N, C-alpha and C positions, 0 to 999 in steps of 0.2 A: 263409655261414659260412666261416671261415678254413680253410685246407687243411693237412693233415699234412705234416711235413717229408719224408716218404718218398713223397709224391704228385707227379705231374707238374705239377699246378696250382701247387704251392708254388714250384717253381723257374721255371716258365714265366710264371706270372701274378703271383705275390706277391713274388718276390725283388727286393729293392733293397739294394745294399751299404750297410751301416750303419757307424756310428762304431766299434762293437766289431769289425766285420770288418777295418777299416783298422788298428785298434790291434793286432789279431792278426797282420796282415801286417807291420807295423813290427817286432814282436817276432820274427817268423820271419826277416826279412831281417837283423836284428841277430844272429841265431843262425848263419845260413849265410854271411853276409858276401860274397855274390857274386850276380851277376845271375840273374834267373829269368824264364821265359816267362810270358805272361799266363795260359795254361791251367794252368800249375803253381801260380800264385798263386790262381787260381779253385778249384783242387782243395784248397788249404789252407783257403780260406773254407768250402767244403762240409764238410770234416772238422771245422772248428771248430764249425760250427753243429750238426753231429751230436753232437759231444762235449758241447756245451752242453745239447742236448736230453736226452741220457742223464743228465747231471749234475742237470738240473732235475727229472727224474723222481724222483730220490731226495731232493729237498729236503724238509726237515722243516717242518710247518706252523707251527712256532714260529720258523723261521729267516727266510728272505727272503720268505716268503709261502706261502699254501696252494697246493697243486698244483691247477690247473684240471681238474676232472672234471665233465662236463656234467650228471651225475645230481644233483650237489650244488647247494645254493642259497648265494648269497653276498650280502653286505651292502655298502652304499656305504662307501667308505673302506678296504675289505679289500684287502690285497695278494695278488696272484695270480701264479703262475709257470705258463707254458705249455710243457711239455716237447715236445709235438708241433709246436711252432712255433719250434724252435731254442732253447728256453730263455728266450724273451722274458718280461719281467715288467712288471707295471703295477698300478695301483690302480683298483678299481671306482669309477666316477664317477657312475653312474646305474643304476637298476633299474626296469624297466617290465614289464607283463604281455606274454606272447607274443601274436602276432596270430591264431593258429589253434588256440585251445583245443578247438574242436569236433573237429578232426582229430587233434591230438596230445595232448589233455588239457591241464591247467593247467601252465604253465611260465613262467619269467621270461626276459627278455632283459637282459643286463648290458652296459654300455658301459665299455670299458677303452682307455686310450691306450697303444699299444705302439710304441716306437721312433718317436714323433712322430705316429703315425696313430691316430685314434679309430676303434675297431672294436667290433662287437657280437657277443656270444656267447650261446648258449642256456644256461640253467641250470635245474636242477630238472626235467629232462626224464625221461619214462618210456619213450622210444623209442630204438632203437639210434642211435649217433652215432659217426662215425669218430674224433673226437678223444678218445673214451673208450677206444679200443683201446690196448693196450700197445705201446710202441715199443722195448722192451728188445732186440729182435732186429735193430736197425738195423745195417747194414754200411756203415761210413764209406767204405771203399775202393770198394765197389760203387757207392755213391751219387755219389762224386766222379768215378769213371770215366764215369758215365752223364750227369751234369749239369754238369760243369765247363765244357764248351764252350758249353753253353746260356747260362750266366750270364756267360761271358767278355766279351761286348760291353758289358754294363752295368757290369761291374767296370772295364773299360778306360776307359769314359767317366768314371766317378767318380774313378779314379786320375789321369787326364789333367788333371782340374780341381784336383787336390791338389798344392800346391806343394812337397810333400816328395819327390816322385818325379821321376826322369829316365829317359828311354828312348831307344833308337835301334833302330828296328824293333821286334822282339818281345823285346828284352833290357831288363828293367826292374830298377831298383835305387834305393835311397834316396840322395838327393843327398849326405847326410852321410857315406856310405860311399865316395864317389868320391875317389880320390887327386888331389892338386893336379897339374895339368899347366899349367905357367906359360909365359910368353913364351920363356924360355930353352930349355925343352923343345921348343917348336914350332920355334924357329930351328934347333935341332940336328936335328930331324926333317926339316926342309927340306934341310939339308946331306946327310943320310943318303940321301934320295931322289934328290938330284942326282947323288951318286956311284954309287948303285945302277944308275941308268939303266933301271930297270924298276919297275912297281908292286909295293908291298910291303904285307903285312898288318901290323896293329898289333903282333902278336907278335914279328915280326922287328925292327921299328923299336925296340921296347922294350929289345932286347938292349943297345943303346948309349945308352939314356936312364936317368938316375938318378931314376926315378919310384918313389915309395914301395914298396919291395920287401916290406914287411910285409903289403900287401894281397894278396888272392888274385889269381892270374894273370888270370882272367876279368874281375875287377873293374878291374885295371890296363888291360887291353885295351879295355874299354868306356870307361874314362876318357879314354884317348888317342883312341879313335874319336870320341867326343863333342867333344873339343877340336879335332881336325882338321876335323870337319864344320862348325864355325862359323868357320873361318879360310879366307879367300878364296884363300890361296896353295895350298890343297890341293884335290884332286878325287878323289872315289871312283869308280873304274872297275869295281868289283866289285858284289856284291849288298849290299843294305842290311843283311842279316843276317851277311854275311861281307865286309866292306869291303876293297878293295885300293886303297892310296893312291898317287897320283902328284902331280906338281906341275902346277898349272893352266897354267903357262907352257910345259909340254911338249906341249900340244895334246891 
């Protein structure tokens, strides 16, 4: 049986980043307009799923579907919403008798496809079931603090395969938010470093570059760091999270 959104099994075993999760992250980045760490983005995903679960709990049966409650029975073709599973919704595709009527009494097993995965749920049961419990007391902040780092690797893998994102180390941003750093900017950066005679962070180099000043400072810095990291004239002698740039010819 599927696991509740406030259970360890949900985040450790069941969680896979969904299209809705990525859409929420796009919207989040368009709101903050600056880089974020992966754990911060994972926390946003956890909070989104909790919010969806709470919203789905209040869904009217005449709206997007009936709320799945294991004691109820459902028919093929009926739309269902699963509050305890982050608000996922789907349509009942099949109904069959349960396998253990002697132990649990007569009940059904319904098949529903949720987020591309066909899953089975008990229906019409007369025994206690965790998905029947209320989830109104979910604490989004507590759950994000507890599970963000657990889902971080899977989210990073999904986002790394998504062409919409750029990152340098643990600074992530939508490519569309990055300011243009052109050849002229890089040529001037080369001259700045040559005159400085010492490694400089992007923040100092940007003081003499006309890089889109309407962008957030952290976004401008990441844009320059990314541009210099792909130009063989420059070498990072600092940490990947805090680059210090010098010229490759300076040894």
